N, C-alpha and C positions, 0 to 999 in steps of 0.2 A: 639468498632466494630467488628474487626477480633478476634475469640478466641485465635489465637497466630498470631503474624506477619508473613505473607506469604512470600515466597521469592520474589514474584513481586506481586504488587496489581494494578488493574486498576479502573478507573471510566469511565463510559459512560454516559454523559449528555445529554439527548434527544433521544427519541426513534421512530424517524422516520425510514424509511426503512434502510438508511445507519447504524444508531446507532443500531438499533435492530439487524441487521444481525452481525455487528461487536461484540456486547455484548454476542450474543450466540455463536459466534465463540471462542472467548476468554473463555467463561465459559465452552464450551466442549472440550477445550484443556486444562481444568485442573486449569485454573487459577483463584483468587480470584477477583470478579467483583463486583463493587457498581454501580447500575443503577439507574436514576432518570428520572422522566417524569411526566408532570401534568395529565397524561390520567390514570385513575385507571386500567381499562382494560387492558392496555399495561403491566401495572406493575404486575398484577395478572398472566399475561402469562409468564413474566419473573421469577416469583417465583419458576417455575419448573426448572430452570437453575441456580439461585442464591438466597440465603435468604436475600442478602443485595439490596432489590428492595425497593425504595421510591416513594411514590407519593408526588410530591412537586409542590406547586403553585408558590412559590415565591422563586428564585434562587439567594437570597442574601447571603452575606459571612456567617452569622450565620447560616443559615439554612444549607449551605454547610459545615460547621464546624461540626454541629450535626451530619451530616451523615458520618463524618469522612474521607471527600476528603483529607484532610492534610496528612493522613495516606498512601495515595496512591504514586506509583511511577510514573504512567502516567494517565493524565487525559484526555479524548478525549470530546469536546464540539461539539456536533452534531446538533446544531440549527440554521444553517446559514440562514433559512428563515426568522427569526426574528432577525434583524441586531443588535437592540440596546441591545435585551437581550443576544445575543451572545456576544457582546463586553464586557457587563457588566459582564457577566458569567466568561469569561475569565480572565478579570482583577482580580475578586475574587479569582479565582483559583490559579492564579499566586501569589496574595498576601498571601495566605495561604501557599506557599511555595512547592507546588508540582513540583518536579524536571523537570519533562518534560509535557508540556501542548500542546496539538494538537487541532487546531480549524477548524471546516468546514466552508468554505466561498463560496459564490455563485457569488461573482464579485471581480474584481482585486481591487476595491476601498475597499470592506470589507476586502480582504485579507491584504492590505496593512497596514490598521489599526491594525489588528490583529497581524501581524509581528512586528509593532512598539511597541506593548505591551509586547513583547516577546515570542509569542507563534509560533509553527511551524502550517504552513497553508496547507491544503489540499483542492483540489477541485474536489470531486468525479465526478459531471456531465462532467465537462470540460476534465477530465483525461479519462472517458470512452468513451467521443466522440473522442479524439485524438487516443485512444487504437483502436477503431472500424475503424477510418478513415484510420489508417495505414494498418490494415488488408485488408480494400478494395482496397487500393491503390497498394498492394504488393501481387502478386501471390503466394509468397513462405514464407512470413511472418507468423508465428505461434503466437508467443507472444514476449514480450520484457520487460525489467526492465530498467527504466530510473534511470542513476546514475549522479553524479557531473560533471560538467565542459563540458556539451555536450558529454557525454559518455554513450552508451548504451550497454546491454546485449541482443541480439536478438536471437530467435529460427528461423532458416531459413530451409524450405525443401529444399533438394537437387534435382535440376532439371534434366530432361534427359541429359541436355549438360554436366554435371558434373559426370554422371555415369560412374563407372569404373575408374575415375581418382584417383590418390593418393592425399593426402594432399599436399604434396611437389608439384606435378605437377599444382595445380591450383593456387599455388604462391600467396597467400592470403596475406601474411606479405609483401611481395616484391611490389606487385601490389597496395594494398589497405591499408596497414599498419594496419591489423586487424589479430587477434589471435583466433584460435579455442579452446575453452576451453574444450569441450565435442562434443561426437557424439552418437546421441540416435537412436535406431531402435528397432526391436521386440526383440532384444537380450538383450536388456537393455540399460544402460548409460554408455559409455566409458569416463572417465575423464583423462585418460591417452593416450592423444592423439599423435602419433608420425608420422613423414613424411611419413611412409610406409603405413598408415591406408588407406584402399581403400574405396571410397564414393559411394555408391548405391543409384539409384533412390528411393526418398521418404524417405531416412535417414533425420534425423534432424541434422544440425550442429549448436552449440551454439557458437556465436561469440561476441568477445568484441572489441569495439573500438569507435572512434570518430562517431557521427552520420553522418556526411557527407560522411565519408568513407564507413559506411555500407549502405549509401543509393547509393553509386556510385557502389559497388559491386553488389546490388540488380538490379541496371539498367542494368548491364552488363550480368545478366543471360538470 
């Protein structure tokens, strides 16, 4: 398969919009990527990004092994629309010994089965809906990253009410049990936040903490 074993190799199986965008991003980042799909035109397009692009009609274990999936560190199964094929392909990839297997799911039921098999599960459509919903509901939210145990990192735009106040004066830790881990503005990103830092309207503060506490802080703005 690979001319020499890369530092980290990926496999993307299924080239819908999610799989195709993911494969291109990995390849453009200099990663070795195997891609597989039954659509010959999509595979032809992907060959400008990776030489390991395969037209595959049957995603059984033997075919996956011939492609060299077992030599990958991460395999992403992006065929959530075809539930039976998604489950069987995930099972085969896991049996081939790929250390990390991530499978796309479109429903909680499908995700539960994939998790029981041992795969990590992602819900692209649901996650995008949640992300958009949070942005619509919060006038200050720029973006967020969900972590474990109800913890998030959020980028929040500084409103007029906090303009000119210092980090110490807004008492984020005391009132909401949140920490500011960075302040972003046109001058750049400051990750060495101190109590004396003065906030300006339209600065972006990056906060980390429990989701309920961040929500309470946003509601107070």
